[in-house]
N, C-alpha and C positions, 0 to 999 in steps of 0.2 A: 517839246511840243508833240502832241498826239492828235490824230484825226478825231473827229467827232464820234463819240461812242454810239454803238447800236442802241443802248438804253436811251440815250438822248434823242436819237432819231425816232424811236417808238414813242417817247414822251411828246414830241412835236405833233405826232399824228394821233395821240390818245383820244382826243375829243372830236376829231373831224378827219375825213379823208381829203379835205381841202384846207389845210391850216393857213395857207397864204391867199385864199380866195382867188385862186387861178381862174376858176370857172365864171366868176361874177365881176372881177375887177377889169375895168376898161383899160387900165394901165397894163395889166398882165396880158390881156388879149392883144393889145397893140404891140407889145414886145414879142409875143409869139408870131404875129404876122410879120414883124420886122425880121425875125429870125428866118422865117421862110423866105422872105424877100432877099436876104443876104446870101442865100445859097447860090452857087455858081452854075448849077445845072438845073434843068427842068425835071429830071427824073434820075433815080438811082436804083441799082440792082438790090442793094441790101444796106440798111442803116442800123447802127447800134447807138442807142442813147443810154449813157451811163448816168445813173441818178435820175431816172425818168419820173419819179414822183407819181402823181395820180393820172398821168397820161394826157394832160391838157396840151402840152406842146406836141405830142404825138398826133393829136387831131389835125394839126396843121402840116406836119411833115410826112406822116405815114402814107397819105394818099399819093405822094410822089415816088414811093418806093415799092418795088416788087415784093420785098420782104422787109419787115421792121421788127427789131428786137429791142425791147426796153429792159433795163436792169435796175432794180432798186432794192434797198435793204429792208423795207417795211412792207409787210404783207398787206396791211390795210390800204396802202397806196397802190399796190399792185392790183388788188381787187377792183379798185376804182378805175385804174387804167384799162384793165381787161373789159370792163363794162362799156367804157367810152370808145374803145378801139377793138371791136371784135375780130377784125381781120389782121391785127398785129399780134405779136407774141411778147409776153412779159415773163421774166424770170427773177427769182430772188437771188441777190448777191450783195454782200457787204464788202466794199472795197476798203483795204487792199485784198485782192484775190486774183486768181488767174481769170482773165477775161474770157467770155465765151468764144468758141471758134466760129468762124463764118467768113464768107467772102465780102466783107463790108467795104463799101466804097464811100460811105459817109459815117463819120463818128461825131456824135453830138455830146457836148459837155456844157449843159446849160445850168449856170449857177450851181455848179457841183464842186469845182476845184477848191474853193475856200472852205469846204467841209473837211479837207485833207490837211495833213502836215506836209512840210517841204519834202522829206524823203519819199513819201507816198506819191506826191505829185511827180517827182523825178522818175519813180518806178512806172507810173502810169504812162508818162511820155515815152519811156523806153519800150514798154509793151506795145503801145500803138505803133511806134516806128518799126519795131521788129516784125509785127504781124500784119500791118496794113500800110506799107510804105507809100502806096499810091492813093490812099483814101483822102477825101476832103475832110478836114477837121473844122467843126464850128464850135467856137467858145463864146458863150453868153456870160457876161461878167457884171454882177451888181457892183456899183461904185459907192454905195452908202456903207453904213456901219453893219458889218456882218454878224456881230456878236460872237465871232469866232476868233481864234488866235491870228489868222491871216485875213487881211482885207482881200476883197475880190481882185484888186489890182495887183497886190503882192503875189497872190496865187497864180494869176495869169502870167505875170512876169517870170515866175519860176518855171511854169509849164513851157512857155515860149523859149526860154533859155535852154531848158533840157531837151527841147525838140530841135534846136539849131543843128543844121546839117541834114536833117530829115525833112523838115517842113519849113516853109517860109510863110509867115503870117501877115495878113493885111487887115487893117481895120476897115470894116464895111459899114458900120453905123455907130454913132455915139450920141448919147443924150446926157443930161446931167445925172441921170440915175443908173444907166447901164451902157455897156459897149458890146459890140458883136464883132469878133475877129474870125477870119477864115484862114486856115492853114492848108497849103497845097504842097505837094511833093517837090522836093528839090532834086529828085532823081530824074535824069533826062528820060523822056518817053522812049 
């Protein structure tokens, strides 16, 4: 199993900076609002969204953050994200890679995990636990056919298992199409 290739990601965005109609889909907008509603705090010092796409989710979350950093592999998506969120920052990065440095207290993984293979998911969980052991982790997981090797649920299960001992996850929202889980530190304050 391998993660989705950079070529495939660029193909997805070849004809549009919004291939999933995030900006116009009532379903997607409701899911973004549900993601914001699932957060445990009303504000954050710094958020990192891995796989930020075109920045539609950032429109909901970035206003709650003093600093917001989105990372995506596709430049076309990042250009759209920058236009929609001029006060946030967006960088190019194709995971697996070293994650950006920062004092992140919120890590966002929205419909991202199933683009990875199992070893990359385990590595991601370790990087997050090692670098941000007290961050809140929010995972948005699509429950339908992902057209990838891992289903959303399989990818989420791998991530939660790999995070065991560092984060405890709680399901905050579930529909027939997606679920939202929040991980909090298992380290005593």
